[in-house]
N, C-alpha and C positions, 0 to 999 in steps of 0.2 A: 504776502502769503507765500509760503514755500510750495514748490511744485510737488506733485505726487511722488516723483522719483526721489526727491530730497527727503520727503517724509519716510519713504520706504527704506531709505538708507539709514535713517535714524531709529525708527521704531518698526519692527516687523515681527511676525510670528513664523517660526520655522516648522514646516511639516515634511515628513519623509515622502519622497516621490512614490514609493510603493504603497502608501496609504491610498492613493487614487487608483493605483493599479489593481489592488485587491479590495476595493470598496464594495464591489458586488458580493464578495465572499463574506463580508461582515453582516450581510442581510440588514443593512441600514437604509432606510428610505431617505429621499432627498430632503424632506422637511426635517427629519430627525437629525441628519448630518448638519444641516444649516443651524439648527438650534445648538447642537453640540459644539460647533465652531464658535458660536457666540459665547457659550459658557466657558470654553477653553480660552478665548480671548480675554474675558473678564478675569479668569484665573491667573493668566500671565501678567495682567496689569494690577493684580492685588485685590480685586473684588472676588472673593471666594464664594459668595452666595448672592448673586444678583436676584433682584425681585422678579416675581412673575410679571408685574406690570411693565418693567423695563424690557424683559425678554419679549413680551407680547408686542410692544411698540416697535422693537427692532426687526422682528420677523413678520410684522403685519398680521398678527393672529390674536385671538382672544386668550385671556388667561386660562380659560377652561381647556382650550386646545393645547396650550403650553404645558399644562399640568398632565394631560394625557400623554403627550410626547415624552416628557421627562419620565413618566411611569414606564413607558415602552423601552426607553433607553436603559433604565435600571433593570428591567426584566431581562433584557438582552445582555446584561452585564457589560455595557459600554459606558456606563456612568454610575456613580455611587453617591448616595447621600450619607454623609458622615457627620459626626459631632466630635468636638474637642474642647478641652478646658482652657480657659484663658488664665492669666496669672492671678486674677481675682477669684478664680474658682467657678466662674460662670460658664455654662456650656454654650457653645455657638455651633450652628450648623454650617456645613460647607459642601460644595460639590467636588467630587474627584473625577475629572475627565480623563485621567490617565489609564483607566481601565480599558478604554478603546485601544490604546497602544499595546497593552498586554494581550488583548484578544487578537490584534493584528499580528503580533509576533507568533502566536500559536498557529494562525492561519498560514503564515509564511513558511513555517517549519513543515506543516502538513503538505503544503503545495510543493515544497522542494522534495519531500520524500516521494510524493506521487510522481513528480517529474523524473526523479531518479529511477523509480520502479519502472516507469514507461520506457526510459532509455535502456534499462537492462533487458526489458522484454523485447524491444526492437532488436537489440544486439543478439539476443537469444534466437529469435526467428531468423535473422540474417545468417548466423553461424550454422544453425540447423539446416536451413535451406541449402547452403553451400555444401555441407557435409553429406546430405542426402543426395545431392546432384553428383558428387564425386563417387559415392558408393554405388549409386544406381547407373552411373555412366550416361546420364541424360538430364535434361531440364525437367523440373517437376511441373505437373499440370496445375492449373488454378485450384482444382478440387483438392489436390494433395497439399498444396500450400495452405488452403483453408483448414484442412485437417490438422496440420502442424499448429496453426493458431488456436484451434479448439483444444488441442492437448495442453497448450500453455494457459489459455484464458479460462476455459470451462472446466477442464479436468484438473487444472492446477498441477500438472506434472512438472517436476524440476527438469530444466533443459539437459542437465547431465544424465538424468535417468533415461530420457528419450535417446540420447546419444548411445548409451550403453545397450538399450533395447535394439537400436539399429545395428550395433556391432554383433549382438547375438543373432540377429536375423541374417546378417552377411555370412557369419560362420556356419549357419545352417543352410546357406545358399538359397535363402528365401527372400527375394527382393519384392516384398509386398507390404503395403501399409496395413492390411488386415492382419498379417502375421505379427507385425510389430505391435499392433493394437492389442492382440491377444497376450503378448508378453507383458505389456504394461498393465493390463487388467489382472493377470496372474500375480504380478509383483504387488499390485495394490491390494489384492486379496490376502497376501502374506505380509502386508504392512512393510514392504520394501520400498524405501523412499530416498535412500542415499547410495552413493557409490560403495560405501563400506558395507551396507546391507546386501548389495548385489554380490560383492566379493564373498561375503559369508555364505550366501545362498549357493554360489557356485562351488565353494569348498565343500559344503554339506552335500551337494548333489554328486560331486566327484567321489566323496567317501561312500555314498550310497551305491554308486555304480561299481566302485572297487570292491565293496563288501559283497555285492551281488555276484561279481565275477569270481571272487574267492569261494563263495557258497556253491556256485555252479561247479567249480573245479573240485571242491570237496565232495560234492554229490556224485560227480562223475568218477572220482577216485574210489569212493565207497562202492559204487555199482560195479566197477571193474574188479575190485578185490573180492567180491562175493563169489562163493563157489557156484559153478554152473550145475544146475540140476535138470536132468532130462525129464520129459513128461512121463516117460515110462517108469522111471525110478520114483518119481513123486507119487504116482498112482500106487 
């Protein structure tokens, strides 16, 4: 009789390591995974539709329990029951266990995106913290750091927008989180969400101030050119 090591070298089933890493994300129970493994094993060895009795015997469960577990796996889209025609035209049923790998791939993609987003968020907080310290000339308090996190996590402000609001506050010589918060709220009310939006708003404000200055000069000029009428003459 060959040793287990020798048998493993001859016949084995390959499973990706990250299947076990993300097993919890698949929302598959231990009993369901064990049954899926048996179905996958049969599939790899050419038995595409093992009987309920066979599966029950291997997993030490009743055929009723096996039927329920298979139904759950199908509902979770981790297993599929399909049919195909043989050469003689007869339909045969078979299990497709590869749906689990499709689902696993989706989970991995989502997990990587979430991890990437978290990394970006951490970088955003670190950069903002450093920039605020440089502009304020001091270390931020825990409450101020928490407020930075709230702007990113709860209010969903773009880190770039927060940096621009800080610049606005510094130019106004207002080193205050409340002042910056008011800027962010004002921009949010005007649907200003990007650096381009901020630049457009600044240009619009400059034009308004310039026009106001021109109007004031024109009004002053008109008032200066008007003839002076004494009260006595007017009466």
